[in-house]
N, C-alpha and C positions, 0 to 999 in steps of 0.2 A: 488550488491548480497544481495538476501533475504533468510533466514533461518527461517523456521517455525518449532519448536519442538513440536511434538503433542505426546499423550500417544498411545501406541499402540491399544487401545480399541475406539479411538476417531471416531467420526462420520466424514462425510465428509465436515464438515464447514470448514475446513482449506483449501481444494481444492476451495471452493468459495471464499475464501479471496485471495490465490494465484493467482486464475483467475481475480480479481479485481486489484490487485497490477500490472498484465501484462497489463491490460487495461489501468491502470494510466501512466504506462512506455512507451505506444505507443503515448503519447502526448507530442510534442517537447516544448511547453510551460511550463509544467509540469516539465519535465527533466530539463529545464534551472533553473526553480525555486528551484529544490532540489539542483542543482549543487552550488547554489548561498545560502544554507542554511549555516547559522554560527555555528550550534550546532547540536548534535544528537536529542535533544528535539525538536529543529525545524523541522528536518527531520519527525520526528513521527508526529508533529502536522500537516505538509502540507500533507501527505499522508493519515493520519486520516480524513482530512477533505475534500480531494478527494474522499476517500470511502463514506464518507457521502453524497457528492454532487451525487454519482453514486447511491445510494440507494435511495435518495429521487426523483431521475428522472424517 
C-alpha cells in the first residue's frame, strides 16, 4: 500500500508518480525484490531506482 500526501493546491505531479509506482508493481521481478528488502530504506531505494529507470527509457 502506498500513500501520497499532497497539499490541496498541488499540481498533477502526484498522479504521475502514482502511475509510475503502479507500473513498477506490475513487474513480478520487482515485486519479488521488494518482498526481499530488509528495511524501509531499501524499499525506498528500490522504488526510486525503478522510477529513474522508467524516466530514462
